[in-house]
KEVEXMAR-917876 format. One line per 2 residues: number of its first residue (from 0); for each residue y, z, x of N, C-alpha, C. Coordinates in nm, 4 decimals. Each point is the difference from the previous one (the first is absolute). Layout:
KEVEXMAR-917876
NUM> Y:Z:X:Y:Z:X:Y:Z:X | ...
This chain:
KEVEXMAR-917876
0> 3.0124:-0.1162:4.7498:-0.1149:0.0536:0.0293:-0.0807:-0.0989:0.1021 | 0.0023:0.0215:0.0530:-0.1213:-0.0867:0.1779:-0.1470:-0.0242:-0.0341
2> -0.0128:-0.0670:0.0426:-0.1543:-0.1121:-0.0312:-0.1194:0.0991:0.0151 | 0.0665:0.1580:0.1347:-0.1217:0.0496:-0.0444:-0.0249:0.0828:-0.1119
4> 0.0930:0.0584:-0.0275:0.0116:0.0729:-0.1428:-0.0703:-0.0683:-0.1197 | -0.0294:-0.1488:-0.0084:-0.0299:-0.0947:-0.0819:-0.1583:0.0145:-0.0047
6> -0.0067:-0.0244:0.2193:-0.1243:0.0014:0.0046:-0.1490:0.1113:0.0132 | 0.1144:0.1272:-0.0377:-0.1114:0.1400:-0.0254:0.0021:0.0332:-0.1570
8> 0.0681:-0.1239:-0.0468:0.0142:0.0234:-0.1654:-0.1480:-0.0285:-0.0569 | 0.0000:-0.1325:0.0380:-0.0936:-0.0907:0.0072:-0.1383:0.0430:0.0443
10> 0.0043:0.0727:0.1504:-0.1322:0.0576:0.0602:-0.0267:0.1184:-0.1014 | 0.0904:0.0822:-0.0537:-0.0478:0.1318:-0.0946:-0.0132:-0.0447:-0.1055
12> 0.0569:-0.0840:-0.0598:-0.0732:-0.0751:-0.1420:-0.1415:-0.0454:0.0166 | -0.0359:-0.0525:0.1436:-0.1329:-0.0642:0.0089:-0.0999:0.1614:0.0223
14> 0.0588:0.0823:0.0584:-0.0998:0.0713:0.0249:-0.0437:0.0820:-0.1543 | 0.1396:0.0502:-0.0579:-0.0633:0.0857:-0.0942:-0.0562:-0.0924:-0.1104
16> 0.0582:-0.1389:-0.0544:-0.1096:-0.1602:-0.0713:-0.1810:0.0807:0.0797 | -0.0298:-0.0108:0.1221:-0.1363:-0.0082:0.0368:-0.0215:0.1677:-0.0423
18> 0.0566:0.0921:0.0291:-0.0487:0.1070:-0.0376:-0.0263:0.0593:-0.1271 | 0.0626:-0.0824:-0.0588:0.0012:-0.0039:-0.1962:-0.1051:-0.0598:-0.0304
20> -0.0265:-0.1331:0.0937:-0.1862:-0.0911:-0.0416:-0.0526:0.1278:0.0946 | -0.0180:0.0706:0.0594:-0.1211:0.0659:-0.0017:0.0036:0.1031:-0.0723
22> 0.0946:0.0705:0.0141:0.0331:0.1446:-0.1343:-0.1069:-0.0750:-0.1587 | 0.1181:-0.1085:-0.0538:-0.0805:-0.0112:-0.1185:-0.2046:-0.1096:0.0330
24> -0.0483:-0.0331:0.0537:-0.1110:0.0047:0.0545:-0.0924:0.1277:0.0833 | 0.0598:0.1142:-0.0358:-0.0627:0.0735:0.0394:-0.1519:0.0099:-0.1321
26> -0.0967:0.1446:0.0451:-0.1090:0.0204:-0.0749:0.0776:0.0535:-0.1031 | 0.1648:0.1400:0.0218:0.0246:0.0470:-0.1088:0.0619:-0.1217:-0.1239
28> 0.0828:-0.0902:0.0808:0.0916:-0.0405:-0.0987:-0.0707:-0.0758:-0.0822 | -0.1531:-0.0728:0.0724:-0.0818:-0.0567:-0.0986:-0.0707:0.1135:-0.0980
30> -0.0574:0.1345:0.0192:-0.0172:0.0498:-0.0941:0.0763:0.0162:-0.1112 | 0.1093:0.0246:0.0542:0.1613:0.0368:-0.1494:-0.0075:-0.1721:-0.0919
32> -0.0006:-0.0883:0.1010:-0.0266:-0.1003:-0.0846:-0.1527:-0.0556:-0.1105 | -0.0908:0.0714:0.0556:-0.0752:-0.0335:-0.0452:-0.0036:0.1691:-0.1771
34> 0.0389:0.0559:0.0435:0.0629:0.0834:-0.1047:0.0824:0.0030:-0.1389 | 0.1188:-0.1040:0.0903:0.0702:-0.0115:-0.0689:-0.0621:-0.1083:-0.0889
36> -0.0918:-0.1548:0.0340:-0.0412:-0.0702:-0.0833:-0.0735:0.0454:-0.0895 | -0.0961:0.0954:0.0484:-0.0950:0.0775:-0.1142:0.1252:0.1070:-0.1206
38> 0.1017:0.0416:0.0111:0.0910:-0.0269:-0.0863:0.0456:-0.0103:-0.0449 | 0.0383:-0.1424:-0.0039:0.0471:-0.0775:-0.0846:-0.1340:-0.0868:-0.0594
40> -0.1277:-0.0072:0.0412:-0.0763:-0.0783:-0.0828:-0.0341:0.1068:-0.1260 | 0.0271:0.1425:0.0576:-0.0750:0.0854:-0.1182:0.1378:-0.0451:-0.1272
42> 0.1144:-0.0190:0.0343:0.0981:-0.0126:-0.0651:0.0313:-0.0912:-0.0391 | -0.0940:-0.1286:0.0060:0.0415:-0.1089:-0.0315:-0.1196:0.0054:-0.1032
44> -0.1324:0.0464:-0.0334:-0.0885:0.0682:-0.0680:-0.0370:0.0768:-0.1002 | 0.1332:0.0921:-0.0004:0.0538:0.0679:-0.1115:0.1273:-0.0811:-0.0504
46> 0.0468:-0.0749:0.0065:0.0791:-0.1196:-0.0533:-0.0329:-0.0598:-0.0597 | -0.1320:-0.0519:0.0353:-0.0685:-0.1144:-0.0472:-0.0928:0.0673:-0.1711
48> -0.0530:0.1420:-0.0225:-0.0572:0.0648:-0.0396:0.0857:0.0223:-0.1393 | 0.1495:0.0149:0.0547:0.1130:0.0520:-0.0976:0.0512:-0.1479:-0.0455
50> 0.0273:-0.1190:0.0671:-0.0321:-0.1156:-0.0838:-0.0734:-0.0418:-0.0448 | -0.1487:-0.0233:-0.0022:-0.0771:-0.0127:-0.0765:-0.0122:0.1093:-0.1269
52> 0.0362:0.1267:0.0161:-0.0245:0.0627:-0.1517:0.1677:-0.0597:-0.1422 | 0.0802:-0.0103:0.0868:0.1111:-0.0098:-0.0252:-0.0502:-0.1765:-0.0683
54> -0.0636:-0.0887:0.0421:0.0220:-0.1231:-0.0382:-0.1600:0.0153:-0.1171 | -0.0598:0.1157:-0.0186:-0.1351:0.0041:-0.0408:0.0903:0.0554:-0.1724
56> 0.1230:0.0792:0.0440:0.0718:0.0710:-0.1470:0.0612:-0.0702:-0.0214 | 0.0528:-0.1437:0.0565:0.0998:-0.0839:-0.0805:-0.1088:-0.0925:-0.0634
58> -0.0962:-0.0101:0.0583:-0.1309:-0.1035:-0.0951:-0.0087:0.0557:-0.1239 | -0.0904:0.1818:0.0058:0.0186:0.0065:-0.1392:0.1468:0.0605:-0.0777
60> 0.0740:0.0207:0.0195:0.1660:-0.0239:-0.0540:0.0371:-0.1468:-0.0567 | -0.0621:-0.1091:0.0563:0.0309:-0.1215:-0.0139:-0.1210:-0.0283:-0.1724
62> -0.0976:0.0759:0.0585:-0.1444:-0.0582:-0.1428:0.0360:0.1078:-0.1054 | 0.0571:0.0744:0.0059:0.0352:0.1168:-0.0776:0.1039:-0.0750:-0.0943
64> 0.1186:-0.0395:0.0495:0.1716:-0.0795:-0.0244:-0.0764:-0.0952:-0.0956 | -0.1382:-0.0377:0.0131:-0.0432:-0.1706:-0.0258:-0.0910:0.0352:-0.1421
66> -0.0501:0.1356:0.0743:-0.0226:0.0636:-0.1925:0.0587:0.0735:-0.1086 | 0.1006:0.0382:0.0311:0.1027:-0.0216:-0.0810:0.0815:-0.1021:-0.0491
68> 0.0052:-0.0510:0.0788:0.0781:-0.1360:-0.0430:-0.1230:-0.0986:-0.1343 | -0.0721:0.0363:0.0357:-0.1344:-0.0553:-0.0837:-0.0016:0.0539:-0.1235
70> 0.0352:0.0940:0.0304:-0.0614:0.0916:-0.1690:0.1421:0.0330:-0.0579 | 0.1103:-0.0321:0.0704:0.1359:-0.0519:-0.1006:0.0151:-0.1256:-0.0559
72> -0.0936:-0.1190:0.1043:0.0509:-0.1005:-0.0842:-0.1207:0.0226:-0.0786 | -0.1479:0.0409:-0.0108:-0.0435:0.0091:-0.1087:0.0642:0.1027:-0.1155
74> 0.0581:0.0409:-0.0235:0.0741:0.0947:-0.0543:0.1389:-0.1030:-0.1146 | 0.0413:-0.0692:0.1013:0.1345:-0.1088:-0.0245:-0.0888:-0.0943:-0.1300
76> -0.1409:-0.0561:0.1095:-0.0909:-0.1237:-0.1384:-0.0019:0.0589:-0.1207 | -0.0724:0.1534:-0.0003:-0.0620:0.0699:-0.1180:0.1644:-0.0449:-0.1090
78> 0.0710:0.0457:0.0330:0.1249:0.0228:-0.0274:0.0971:-0.1120:-0.0266 | -0.0030:-0.0970:0.0561:0.0096:-0.1440:-0.1072:-0.0984:-0.0729:-0.0693
80> -0.1398:0.0690:-0.0226:-0.0776:-0.0775:-0.0887:0.0151:0.0903:-0.1002 | 0.0398:0.1496:0.0003:-0.0150:0.0646:-0.1027:0.1231:-0.0583:-0.0871
82> 0.1513:-0.0105:0.0831:0.0862:-0.0692:-0.1012:-0.0177:-0.1426:-0.0359 | -0.0818:-0.1139:0.0932:0.0120:-0.1316:-0.0937:-0.1060:0.0766:-0.1083
84> -0.0861:0.0475:-0.0108:-0.0497:0.0162:-0.1900:0.0691:0.0900:-0.0749 | 0.0889:0.0533:0.0754:0.0875:0.0220:-0.1124:0.1592:-0.0841:-0.0434
86> -0.0333:-0.0358:0.1166:0.0971:-0.1617:-0.0392:-0.0713:-0.0916:-0.1644 | -0.1393:-0.0003:0.0986:-0.0716:-0.0979:-0.1209:-0.0123:0.0850:-0.1482
88> -0.0367:0.1567:0.0315:-0.0171:0.0220:-0.1456:0.0931:0.0236:-0.0861 | 0.1389:0.0385:0.0679:0.1511:-0.0766:-0.0990:-0.0207:-0.1001:-0.0180
90> -0.0153:-0.1335:0.0262:0.0272:-0.1018:-0.0691:-0.1136:-0.0486:-0.0563 | -0.0486:0.0540:-0.0102:-0.1984:-0.0197:-0.0733:0.0216:0.1019:-0.0873
92> 0.0781:0.0590:-0.0552:0.0484:0.1507:-0.1222:0.1309:-0.0892:-0.0322 | 0.1046:-0.0738:0.0560:0.1119:-0.0546:-0.0529:-0.0433:-0.0945:-0.0796
94> -0.1076:-0.0939:0.0391:-0.0340:-0.1433:-0.0597:-0.1154:0.0377:-0.1576 | -0.0036:0.0854:0.0415:-0.0648:0.0845:-0.1523:0.0774:0.0928:-0.1255
């Protein structure tokens, strides 16, 4: 490979790079970037709404689960009290 071939490739790369910068900074490219950015922002808003809905649903489920557990614990305590009363009654009847 000759030195002129290498210099030619470097010059072509420089020319293509310069043209690329011009193309990327053109009005049409800026419009395209603006539209893409707007679409991304709309997508972000939609995702954030979905996240908020999921978070609210999880909080509701957690609150409902706590209520269910509290009801179960209350029923368990009532059964324990009834069992304790029955044991005391049996002991009192056995003594009499």
